[in-house]
C-alpha positions as CSV (number, residue, x, y, z in Angstrom):
1,M,94.8,74.1,127.3
2,E,92.7,73.2,130.3
3,E,90.1,75.9,131.4
4,F,91.8,76.3,134.8
5,E,95.2,76.7,133.4
6,A,93.8,79.4,131.2
7,L,92.4,81.2,134.0
8,R,95.6,82.9,135.0
9,Y,95.3,84.8,131.6
10,I,92.0,86.4,132.5
11,F,93.7,89.7,132.8
12,F,94.2,89.8,129.2
13,S,92.0,89.7,126.1
14,N,91.9,90.0,122.3
15,K,88.7,92.1,122.8
16,P,88.6,93.7,126.2
17,V,85.0,94.3,127.5
18,D,86.1,97.4,129.4
19,D,89.2,99.0,131.1
20,Q,89.6,96.1,133.4
21,Q,91.4,93.9,131.0
22,I,94.6,94.6,128.8
23,Q,94.3,94.5,125.1
24,Y,96.7,91.8,124.1
25,Y,99.4,92.6,121.5
26,K,102.2,90.2,120.8
27,L,105.0,92.8,120.8
28,Q,104.0,94.0,124.3
29,A,103.8,90.4,125.6
30,S,107.2,89.6,124.1
31,I,108.8,91.5,127.1
32,I,108.2,88.2,129.0
33,D,110.4,86.3,126.6
34,K,113.1,89.0,126.7
35,L,113.3,89.0,130.5
36,N,113.1,85.2,130.7
37,H,116.0,84.9,128.2
38,N,118.2,87.8,129.1
39,S,117.2,88.6,132.8
40,Y,117.1,92.3,131.8
41,A,115.6,94.5,129.2
42,F,115.8,98.1,128.0
43,V,112.4,99.2,126.7
44,F,112.8,102.5,124.8
45,D,109.5,102.5,123.0
46,E,108.1,105.9,121.9
47,P,105.7,107.7,124.1
48,G,102.2,106.2,124.3
49,A,103.2,102.8,123.0
50,G,102.5,101.0,126.2
51,K,105.7,100.8,128.5
52,T,103.6,100.6,131.6
53,V,101.6,97.7,130.1
54,Q,104.9,95.8,129.4
55,G,105.8,96.4,133.0
56,I,102.4,94.8,134.1
57,Y,103.3,91.9,131.8
58,S,106.6,91.4,133.6
59,I,104.9,91.6,137.1
60,W,102.3,89.0,136.0
61,N,105.1,86.8,134.6
62,V,106.4,86.7,138.2
63,I,103.4,86.3,140.3
64,S,101.7,83.7,138.0
65,K,104.6,81.4,138.5
66,K,104.8,81.4,142.3
67,T,103.8,78.6,144.5
68,Q,101.3,79.2,147.3
69,D,104.0,79.5,150.0
70,E,106.5,81.5,148.1
71,P,106.8,85.3,148.8
72,T,106.8,87.7,145.8
73,N,109.4,90.3,145.9
74,I,108.9,93.2,143.4
75,L,110.2,96.8,143.4
76,I,109.1,99.6,141.1
77,I,111.3,102.7,141.2
78,A,109.6,105.9,139.9
79,P,111.0,109.4,139.8
80,N,108.1,111.1,141.6
81,K,104.8,110.5,143.3
82,Q,102.8,111.3,140.2
83,L,104.3,108.4,138.4
84,A,104.3,106.2,141.5
85,N,100.6,106.7,141.9
86,K,100.0,105.9,138.2
87,W,101.8,102.5,138.6
88,R,99.9,101.7,141.7
89,S,96.6,102.6,140.2
90,E,97.1,100.7,136.9
91,I,98.4,97.5,138.7
92,K,95.3,97.6,140.9
93,Q,93.2,98.1,137.9
94,F,94.5,95.3,135.7
95,L,96.1,92.7,138.1
96,M,94.1,93.6,141.3
97,L,97.4,93.7,143.2
98,D,98.3,96.5,145.7
99,F,101.8,97.9,146.1
100,S,103.1,99.9,149.1
101,L,104.3,103.4,148.2
102,I,107.6,104.6,149.8
103,G,108.7,108.2,149.6
104,N,111.7,110.0,151.1
105,S,110.2,110.4,154.6
106,T,107.9,108.5,157.0
107,K,105.0,110.6,156.1
108,D,105.3,109.5,152.5
109,I,104.7,105.7,153.2
110,T,101.5,103.9,152.3
111,Y,101.4,100.2,153.1
112,N,99.3,97.6,151.4
113,Q,97.6,94.5,152.7
114,S,100.5,92.2,151.7
115,Y,102.8,94.3,153.9
116,V,100.5,93.8,156.8
117,S,100.3,90.0,156.2
118,G,104.1,90.0,155.9
119,K,104.4,87.5,153.0
120,D,104.8,89.5,149.8
121,N,107.1,92.5,149.3
122,L,105.5,94.7,146.7
123,Y,106.9,98.2,146.7
124,I,106.9,101.4,144.6
125,T,109.6,103.9,145.7
126,Y,109.8,107.5,144.5
127,N,111.2,111.0,145.2
128,S,108.9,113.1,147.5
129,S,111.5,115.8,148.3
130,N,114.7,117.4,147.0
131,Y,116.6,114.6,148.8
132,S,117.1,112.7,145.7
133,N,117.3,109.0,146.8
134,L,114.1,107.7,145.1
135,G,112.8,106.6,148.4
136,I,115.4,103.8,148.8
137,T,116.5,105.0,152.2
138,Q,113.1,104.6,153.7
139,L,112.6,101.3,151.9
140,T,115.7,99.9,153.5
141,N,115.1,101.4,156.9
142,Y,111.7,99.8,157.2
143,D,111.0,96.1,157.4
144,S,114.7,95.5,156.8
145,E,114.5,91.9,158.0
146,N,111.9,91.2,155.2
147,I,113.2,93.3,152.4
148,Y,116.8,93.6,152.8
149,R,117.6,90.0,153.6
150,S,116.1,88.6,150.4
151,D,116.6,89.0,146.7
152,W,114.2,90.7,144.4
153,D,112.2,88.7,141.8
154,L,111.9,91.9,139.7
155,I,113.0,95.5,139.8
156,I,111.5,98.0,137.3
157,C,113.2,101.4,136.8
158,D,110.8,103.9,135.3
159,E,111.8,107.1,133.3
160,A,115.5,106.2,133.7
161,H,116.5,108.8,131.1
162,D,115.6,111.9,133.3
163,Y,116.7,110.6,136.6
164,Y,119.8,108.6,136.0
165,T,121.8,110.6,138.6
166,N,119.2,109.8,141.2
167,Y,119.1,106.1,140.2
168,L,122.9,105.9,140.6
169,N,123.0,107.7,143.9
170,A,120.1,105.7,145.3
171,L,121.1,102.4,144.1
172,F,124.9,102.4,144.3
173,S,126.3,105.2,146.2
174,D,124.6,105.2,149.6
175,T,126.2,103.5,152.5
176,V,124.1,101.1,154.7
177,E,124.8,100.8,158.4
178,L,124.4,97.2,159.4
179,K,123.4,95.8,162.9
180,D,127.0,95.0,163.9
181,G,128.0,98.7,163.3
182,T,129.8,98.1,160.0
183,Y,128.9,99.9,156.7
184,Y,128.2,98.5,153.4
185,K,128.0,100.4,150.1
186,N,125.5,99.8,147.3
187,R,122.3,99.9,149.4
188,L,120.0,98.2,146.9
189,A,122.5,96.3,145.0
190,W,123.7,94.4,148.0
191,F,121.0,91.8,147.3
192,G,120.3,91.5,143.6
193,A,117.4,91.0,141.3
194,K,116.5,88.0,139.2
195,Q,115.1,90.3,136.5
196,V,115.6,94.0,135.8
197,L,113.4,96.2,133.5
198,V,114.6,99.6,132.5
199,L,112.0,101.9,130.9
200,T,112.4,105.2,129.1
201,A,110.6,106.6,126.0
202,T,113.3,109.1,125.1
203,P,116.8,107.6,125.2
204,I,117.4,110.2,122.3
205,K,118.2,112.7,125.1
206,F,121.6,110.9,125.3
207,Y,124.4,110.7,123.0
208,Y,126.1,107.3,122.4
209,D,128.0,105.4,119.8
210,E,127.2,102.0,118.3
211,K,128.0,100.2,121.6
212,L,125.7,102.6,123.4
213,K,128.5,103.4,125.8
214,L,130.6,106.2,124.3
215,R,129.0,109.0,126.4
216,D,128.7,108.9,130.2
217,D,124.9,109.3,130.3
218,F,123.9,106.0,128.8
219,R,126.9,104.2,130.3
220,K,125.5,105.1,133.7
221,I,122.0,104.0,132.9
222,K,123.5,100.7,131.6
223,Q,125.0,100.2,135.0
224,I,121.5,99.7,136.5
225,P,121.0,96.1,135.3
226,E,124.7,95.4,135.5
227,R,124.8,96.3,139.2
228,L,121.3,94.9,140.2
229,L,121.3,91.5,138.5
230,L,122.1,88.5,140.6
231,E,124.1,87.2,137.6
232,P,125.3,90.1,135.5
233,S,125.3,89.4,131.8
234,P,128.2,90.3,129.6
235,V,125.6,90.6,126.7
236,I,124.9,94.2,128.0
237,N,128.1,95.4,126.4
238,E,127.1,93.9,123.0
239,I,124.0,96.2,122.4
240,T,124.0,98.2,119.3
241,I,121.6,100.9,118.0
242,E,120.4,98.4,115.3
243,D,119.3,96.0,117.9
244,M,116.5,98.4,118.8
245,L,114.9,97.7,115.5
246,V,115.3,94.0,115.5
247,F,112.3,91.9,116.6
248,D,114.0,89.3,118.5
249,S,113.3,88.0,122.0
250,K,117.1,87.3,122.4
251,K,117.8,91.0,122.1
252,P,117.5,92.8,125.5
253,V,116.8,96.2,123.9
254,Q,113.9,97.5,121.8
255,R,112.4,100.7,120.4
256,Y,108.7,99.9,119.4
257,F,106.5,102.4,117.7
258,K,102.8,102.5,118.0
259,E,102.5,101.4,114.3
260,T,104.6,98.4,114.9
261,V,102.7,97.3,118.0
262,L,99.4,97.7,116.3
263,E,100.9,96.2,113.0
264,S,99.2,99.0,111.1
265,K,100.7,102.1,109.3
266,K,97.4,104.0,109.3
267,Y,97.3,104.4,113.1
268,K,96.4,108.0,113.5
269,N,96.5,111.1,111.3
270,R,99.2,113.5,112.9
271,Q,99.6,117.0,111.6
272,V,102.0,119.9,112.5
273,E,100.9,123.4,112.2
274,V,103.1,126.4,112.5
275,I,101.3,129.6,113.5
276,E,103.1,132.6,112.2
277,Y,102.9,136.1,113.6
278,K,104.6,139.4,112.9
279,P,105.9,141.4,115.9
280,E,105.3,145.1,115.9
281,D,108.4,147.4,115.9
282,L,108.2,148.0,119.7
283,A,108.2,144.3,120.3
284,K,111.2,143.8,118.1
285,S,112.9,146.6,120.0
286,L,112.3,144.7,123.3
287,W,113.9,141.7,121.8
288,K,116.9,143.7,120.5
289,Y,117.6,145.4,123.7
290,E,117.3,142.4,126.0
291,N,120.5,140.8,124.8
292,G,121.2,138.4,127.6
293,Y,117.9,137.1,128.9
294,R,115.7,136.9,125.7
295,Q,116.2,133.2,125.2
296,H,114.5,132.6,128.5
297,C,111.4,134.5,127.7
298,F,111.1,134.1,123.9
299,G,107.5,132.9,124.2
300,N,106.0,135.6,126.3
301,I,106.7,139.1,125.4
302,F,105.6,140.5,128.8
303,L,108.6,138.7,130.5
304,L,110.8,140.9,128.4
305,V,108.9,144.0,129.4
306,N,109.2,143.2,133.0
307,R,112.9,142.4,132.6
308,L,113.7,145.6,130.8
309,Q,111.7,147.9,133.3
310,S,114.1,146.8,136.1
311,Q,117.3,147.8,134.3
312,S,119.0,151.1,134.7
313,S,119.0,151.7,131.0
314,W,115.2,151.7,130.8
315,Q,114.9,155.4,130.4
316,T,117.3,155.5,127.5
317,M,116.0,152.5,125.6
318,F,112.6,153.9,124.7
319,N,111.0,157.5,124.5
320,D,108.4,158.7,126.9
321,S,105.4,157.5,124.8
322,E,106.9,154.1,124.4
323,R,107.6,153.6,128.0
324,E,104.1,154.7,128.9
325,K,102.6,152.2,126.5
326,L,104.7,149.4,127.9
327,Q,104.0,150.2,131.5
328,N,100.2,150.4,130.9
329,I,100.1,147.1,129.0
330,Y,102.2,145.4,131.7
331,K,99.9,146.7,134.3
332,L,97.0,145.2,132.4
333,Y,99.0,141.9,132.0
334,S,99.4,141.8,135.8
335,K,95.8,141.9,136.8
336,S,94.5,138.9,138.8
337,E,91.8,138.1,136.2
338,Y,90.7,139.4,132.8
339,T,87.5,140.5,131.1
340,N,86.8,140.1,127.4
341,E,87.8,143.8,126.9
342,D,91.1,143.1,128.6
343,V,91.9,140.3,126.3
344,E,91.1,142.4,123.3
345,E,93.5,145.1,124.4
346,L,96.2,142.4,125.3
347,K,95.8,141.0,121.8
348,Q,96.5,144.4,120.3
349,F,100.0,144.2,121.7
350,D,100.6,140.5,122.0
351,V,100.3,139.6,118.4
352,K,101.3,135.9,119.1
353,L,98.3,135.6,121.4
354,R,96.0,137.2,118.9
355,E,97.0,134.8,116.1
356,F,96.7,131.8,118.5
357,I,93.2,132.7,119.5
358,N,92.2,133.4,116.0
359,K,93.1,129.8,115.1
360,I,91.0,128.2,117.9
361,D,87.5,127.1,117.6
362,C,86.5,127.7,121.2
363,K,83.4,125.5,120.9
364,E,85.4,122.6,119.6
365,A,88.7,123.2,121.5
366,R,90.3,120.1,123.0
367,M,93.8,121.4,123.6
368,V,96.8,120.8,125.9
369,I,99.2,123.8,126.1
370,F,102.8,123.5,127.2
371,V,104.8,126.4,128.6
372,E,108.2,127.0,130.2
373,S,107.3,129.6,132.8
374,K,104.6,129.7,135.5
375,D,104.1,133.4,134.6
376,T,103.0,132.3,131.1
377,Q,100.8,129.6,132.5
378,K,99.0,132.1,134.7
379,Y,98.7,134.5,131.8
380,L,97.1,131.9,129.4
381,T,94.8,130.6,132.2
382,K,93.4,134.2,132.8
383,V,93.0,134.7,129.0
384,F,91.2,131.4,128.2
385,K,88.9,131.7,131.3
386,A,88.0,135.2,130.0
387,I,86.9,134.0,126.6
388,G,84.8,131.3,128.1
389,L,86.7,128.0,127.8
390,N,86.9,125.4,130.5
391,V,90.4,125.8,131.8
392,F,92.5,123.2,133.7
393,S,95.7,124.7,135.0
394,L,98.1,122.0,136.2
395,S,100.5,123.5,138.7
396,S,102.9,122.2,141.4
397,D,101.1,124.2,144.0
398,K,98.0,122.0,143.5
399,G,98.1,118.6,145.3
400,L,98.6,115.5,143.4
401,D,95.1,114.3,144.0
402,I,93.7,117.5,142.7
403,R,95.9,117.4,139.5
404,E,94.8,113.8,138.9
405,K,91.2,114.8,139.3
406,M,91.7,117.7,136.9
407,V,93.2,115.4,134.2
408,S,90.4,113.0,134.6
409,E,87.8,115.8,134.2
410,F,89.6,117.1,131.2
411,N,89.6,113.7,129.6
412,H,85.8,113.2,130.1
413,L,84.8,116.7,129.1
414,A,83.7,116.7,125.5
415,N,85.1,119.9,124.2
416,S,85.5,123.6,124.7
417,K,88.5,122.9,127.1
418,V,92.2,123.6,127.5
419,L,94.7,122.1,129.9
420,I,97.7,124.3,130.6
421,T,100.9,122.8,132.1
422,T,104.6,123.4,132.2
423,W,107.0,120.9,130.5
424,D,108.4,119.8,133.7
425,L,105.2,119.0,135.4
426,G,103.0,117.6,132.6
427,N,105.5,115.9,130.4
428,Y,105.7,112.4,131.9
429,G,103.3,109.7,133.0
430,L,100.0,111.6,132.3
431,N,97.4,110.3,130.0
432,M,95.6,113.3,128.4
433,H,93.7,111.4,125.7
434,G,90.8,113.8,126.0
435,G,92.8,116.3,124.0
436,D,93.4,116.3,120.2
437,T,95.9,119.2,120.1
438,V,99.3,120.0,121.7
439,A,100.3,123.6,121.5
440,C,103.9,124.4,122.4
441,Y,103.2,128.0,123.3
442,E,106.8,128.1,124.7
443,A,108.5,125.3,122.9
444,S,111.1,123.2,124.8
445,R,114.6,123.1,123.4
446,Q,114.8,119.6,124.5
447,I,113.2,117.9,121.5
448,N,112.6,114.7,123.6
449,Q,110.3,116.8,125.8
450,I,108.3,117.9,122.8
451,E,108.0,114.2,121.8
452,Q,107.0,113.3,125.3
453,G,104.5,116.1,125.4
454,F,102.8,115.1,122.3
455,G,102.7,111.5,123.6
456,R,100.4,112.7,126.3
457,I,97.5,112.8,123.6
458,D,98.9,110.3,121.2
459,R,97.9,107.1,123.2
460,I,97.7,103.6,121.8
461,N,94.0,102.6,121.4
462,K,92.8,105.8,123.2
463,G,91.9,109.3,122.2
464,F,91.2,110.9,118.8
465,N,92.3,109.8,115.4
466,E,93.1,113.3,114.2
467,L,95.9,114.8,116.2
468,K,97.8,118.1,115.9
469,L,101.0,119.7,117.1
470,I,101.1,123.5,117.1
471,L,104.4,125.4,116.9
472,F,104.9,129.2,116.7
473,K,107.1,131.3,114.4
474,A,107.7,135.0,114.4
475,D,108.5,137.0,111.3
476,G,112.2,137.5,111.1
477,H,114.7,136.1,113.7
478,Y,112.7,137.1,116.7
479,Y,111.1,135.3,119.6
480,D,109.7,131.9,118.7
481,S,111.7,131.8,115.4
482,Y,114.9,132.1,117.4
483,V,114.0,128.8,119.2
484,L,112.3,127.1,116.3
485,M,115.5,127.6,114.2
486,D,117.5,126.0,117.0
487,I,115.3,123.0,117.2
488,Y,115.3,122.4,113.5
489,R,119.1,122.8,113.5
490,K,119.3,119.9,116.0
491,L,117.4,117.6,113.7
492,F,120.2,117.6,111.3
493,T,123.0,117.1,113.7
494,E,124.4,114.1,115.6
495,Q,123.3,115.5,118.8
496,L,119.8,114.3,118.6
497,K,118.7,111.3,116.5
498,N,121.1,108.7,117.8
499,A,118.3,106.3,118.6
500,P,115.7,105.3,115.9
501,S,113.0,108.0,115.8
502,K,110.2,109.2,113.6
503,N,109.5,112.6,112.4
504,M,106.9,114.7,114.4
505,L,108.1,118.3,114.1
506,F,108.1,119.0,110.3
507,T,105.8,121.0,108.1
508,S,106.6,121.2,104.5
509,D,106.5,125.1,104.1
510,Y,108.6,125.9,107.2
511,L,111.1,123.1,106.7
512,D,111.6,124.2,103.1
513,D,112.1,127.8,104.4
514,F,114.6,126.4,106.9
515,V,116.5,124.6,104.3
516,E,116.5,127.7,102.1
517,N,117.7,129.7,105.0
518,V,120.5,127.4,105.8
519,N,121.7,127.4,102.2
520,F,121.4,131.3,102.1
521,M,123.4,131.8,105.2
522,A,126.0,129.3,104.2
523,C,126.6,131.3,100.9
524,V,126.5,134.7,102.8
525,Y,129.1,133.5,105.4
526,D,131.3,132.2,102.7
527,Y,131.1,135.5,100.9
528,L,131.8,137.5,104.2
529,C,134.7,135.4,105.0
530,S,136.3,135.6,101.6
531,S,135.8,139.5,101.6
532,Y,136.9,140.0,105.2
533,E,140.4,140.9,104.2
534,K,139.3,143.8,102.0
535,L,138.2,145.7,105.1
536,F,140.7,144.3,107.5
537,D,142.1,147.0,109.8
538,E,145.8,146.5,110.5
539,H,145.1,147.9,113.9
540,S,142.1,145.6,114.7
541,N,141.3,141.9,114.5
542,A,137.6,142.6,114.3
543,L,135.0,144.4,112.1
544,S,132.0,146.4,113.3
545,I,128.5,145.8,112.1
546,S,128.8,149.0,109.9
547,D,131.9,147.4,108.4
548,L,130.0,144.2,107.7
549,S,127.3,146.2,106.0
550,K,129.9,147.4,103.5
551,L,130.1,143.8,102.5
552,Y,126.5,143.6,101.8
553,I,125.7,142.8,98.2
554,E,122.6,143.5,96.2
555,E,121.2,139.9,96.2
556,F,120.8,139.9,100.0
557,S,117.8,141.8,101.3
558,D,118.1,143.9,104.3
559,E,115.8,141.7,106.3
560,R,117.9,138.6,105.4
561,F,121.1,140.3,106.2
562,K,119.7,141.2,109.7
563,E,119.2,137.5,110.3
564,I,122.9,137.0,109.6
565,L,123.6,139.6,112.3
566,Y,121.2,138.1,114.7
567,D,122.8,134.6,114.0
568,L,126.0,136.2,115.2
569,H,124.3,137.5,118.2
570,L,125.0,141.2,117.2
571,Y,122.4,143.7,118.0
572,S,124.0,147.2,118.0
573,L,126.5,149.1,115.8
574,E,129.1,149.1,118.5
575,E,129.5,145.4,118.5
576,T,132.2,143.6,116.6
577,V,132.8,140.3,115.1
578,T,136.1,138.5,114.5
579,L,137.0,136.5,111.5
580,E,137.2,133.4,113.7
581,K,133.7,133.9,114.8
582,L,132.5,134.3,111.2
583,K,134.2,131.1,110.2
584,N,132.7,129.3,113.2
585,R,129.2,130.3,112.1
586,R,129.9,129.5,108.5
587,Y,130.9,126.0,109.6
588,I,127.6,125.5,111.4
589,H,125.6,126.3,108.3
590,F,127.7,124.3,105.9
591,N,127.7,121.4,108.3
592,N,123.8,121.6,108.3
593,K,123.7,121.9,104.6
594,E,125.7,118.8,104.1
595,K,123.6,116.8,106.7
596,I,120.3,117.9,104.9
597,Q,121.7,116.7,101.6
598,M,122.8,113.5,103.3
599,F,119.2,113.1,104.5
600,L,117.8,113.3,101.0
601,D,120.4,111.1,99.5
602,K,120.0,108.4,102.2
603,A,116.2,108.5,101.9
604,M,116.5,107.8,98.2
605,E,118.9,104.9,98.8
606,S,116.4,103.5,101.4
607,G,113.6,103.4,98.9
608,I,111.7,106.2,100.4
609,N,110.2,108.7,98.0
610,G,112.6,111.6,97.9
611,S,111.0,113.4,95.0
612,G,108.6,115.6,97.1
613,K,108.9,117.7,100.2
614,I,111.3,116.7,103.0
615,H,108.5,116.2,105.3
616,Q,107.0,113.5,103.0
617,I,110.2,111.7,103.0
618,L,110.6,111.7,106.8
619,S,107.0,110.9,107.6
620,D,107.6,107.3,106.3
621,A,111.1,107.0,107.8
622,I,112.8,105.6,110.9
623,Y,116.2,107.3,111.1
624,Y,119.1,107.7,113.4
625,W,122.8,108.7,113.4
626,K,125.7,106.3,113.9
627,D,129.4,107.1,113.7
628,G,128.7,110.3,111.8
629,T,126.5,108.6,109.2
630,L,122.8,108.8,108.7
631,H,120.8,105.6,108.5
632,I,117.2,105.5,107.3
633,H,114.8,102.6,107.5
634,S,111.4,102.5,105.8
635,L,108.5,102.2,108.2
636,D,106.9,99.7,105.7
637,V,109.9,97.4,106.1
638,L,109.8,97.7,109.9
639,L,106.1,96.9,109.8
640,E,106.6,93.8,107.7
641,S,109.2,92.5,110.2
642,S,107.0,93.1,113.2
643,K,104.1,91.1,111.6
644,N,106.5,88.2,110.9
645,F,107.8,88.2,114.4
646,V,106.2,85.5,116.7
647,P,107.4,85.6,120.3
648,K,107.7,82.3,122.1
649,C,104.9,83.3,124.6
650,H,102.5,84.2,121.7
651,K,101.1,80.7,121.1
652,E,100.6,80.1,124.9
653,F,98.7,83.4,125.1
654,Q,96.5,82.7,122.1
655,E,95.5,79.3,123.4
656,A,94.8,80.6,126.9
657,L,92.6,83.5,125.6
658,A,90.7,81.1,123.4
659,A,90.2,78.6,126.2
660,T,88.1,80.7,128.5
661,N,85.4,83.3,128.1
662,L,85.6,84.4,131.7
663,D,86.6,88.1,132.1
664,I,88.0,89.4,135.4
665,R,84.5,90.8,136.5
666,E,82.8,87.6,136.0
667,L,85.4,85.8,138.1
668,A,85.0,88.4,141.0
669,R,81.2,88.1,140.8
670,Y,81.2,84.3,140.6
671,N,83.4,83.9,143.6
672,S,83.1,80.1,143.5
673,M,85.0,78.4,146.2
674,K,85.3,75.4,143.9
675,L,86.8,77.5,141.2
676,M,89.1,79.2,143.7
677,K,90.3,75.8,145.0
678,K,91.0,74.6,141.6
679,M,93.2,77.7,140.9
680,I,94.9,77.4,144.3
681,E,95.7,73.7,143.4
682,K,97.2,75.1,140.2
683,K,99.4,77.4,142.4
684,Y,97.9,80.7,141.1
685,H,97.5,81.8,144.7
686,S,98.5,85.4,144.0
687,L,95.9,85.9,141.4
688,V,93.3,84.1,143.5
689,T,94.0,86.3,146.5
690,A,93.7,89.4,144.4
691,A,90.4,88.2,142.9
692,M,88.9,87.3,146.4
693,L,89.8,90.7,147.7
694,T,87.8,92.5,145.0
């Protein structure tokens, strides 16, 4: 390959000198082949595996083929300004091209130089308000002659899993007023795209059958390339779940894992730790009395205190001494800032906080903490500031520039640091590789959010090799255990793993406890149902808790029997349970029991060691549900397939990377007009213009 031909590959390297070149991996580059062959692609790679980089490959694939006089029309659709800025920044960093940002209003528009010159149409649109049209209205209102009267070379739809309704409304539902006074539907789809790239790390949020179209959610996402492509492809309807695990450029869908991208099983050491704590009796009473709201404040006991204080039954729930204690500790909790003495007093009541702090080495802390509520975020911020850690609290009331600066400072600070954020704000698009631990202080019930949250620190080629995920478990069926049990249940149902996934939530001890608990409850429910008629009252179709207690047999401890009652959502002796309700709960546990056994059996059939703990089986497995059946693939087999896969573009890249030693900084410094002229003759004008502007 000639030297000047190879120069258009200067943005990539097998051994990048610094962050101005992209580390070349053949799986990431293969997106070029997928788009060239299919005109569209669904990239479902796990968090941290490099979806943005694949977007940059697809942009480079367009601009490097343009002649000098041809305009380039590329649109990136992001859900919010945070992700829009991330796209713009990384494209500038790696390709030295600038995109215009378009929000929902005129004040949210930032034009680039190519807009001013009027030749290229490079746009990133996003939501900047509650008006959820992803900036499409402003895009089509401005520069309509240039944008709206031509087709797109490429449209990239980012984070499609979380904003599919916005995508559909923005792309297909809005009406457009034309100059002659008529209206036309399908605002952006009026003129189509030559290529469409759909990105999401967590399609597992959606439920779908082997055709990926049984449920409405994915069917709607699938409409994006169907409606945007200039020449819609019938192949879209032929996608299967298995296609995600096939390394084939002809397949328009993929789910790559970091191990397969790097072609290495020993990528990073990931561990899960469950911090256990034992709530005191007063804390258990709070949980018991707050029957309706506890699931919203399971992770922060003070939210329950506040909730109960506002109820009319507050006076009868607790005695005078208990109420005084709760009021005093809540008053301390409400202080604007804490001292060390305050934290020590809070720890005496908040056992969860105490156990958490006891596990932290403050001098070496490099932790990202996720919470559900802003109250909990403020609480932990005050606590960790008081004990001397560097605290970065990411909240929506801070501007985007401030939040990005905070993340940057967190990443560059060596240790003794915590970054605290809510799941909604910090879960997508942020690179927090300066952390080595994610603590789910208030665990999300959406497991895809936990997977995304851990992906903030588990970045390909960045960050620490030793990573940890922290979950919390209360003794008994209280607080965090209530949610953790629910999360684990989902792992053995068809509601979650309908796309190939790896385990990242299991610890051997707690998972074994969970399996034992499921088996135990299944047996107890079977016993209760069979014994129900013995106490059946002819005048009633329900039993009270006291009646259920008569069915208690010696093998079942009092504490375990209480878990059965909690599982039925019964918290007082006045409450009753019907036989139908008992049978429904029994079905849940037997259903889980059968699926757990299915997991073990399938793992053995797949050649994965099933003789040890369950977590040992799953750590080497890629698994998913299809048509009510569990499928397990060995990670070793998947790795072997990825190593044998050779994309069409791979040879071309290898020859180009070997043909020139110039990196992008040397080209910018050299600034040789002769060199530029040669590149222009080769029609690499977009890349030359970018280099000259540097």
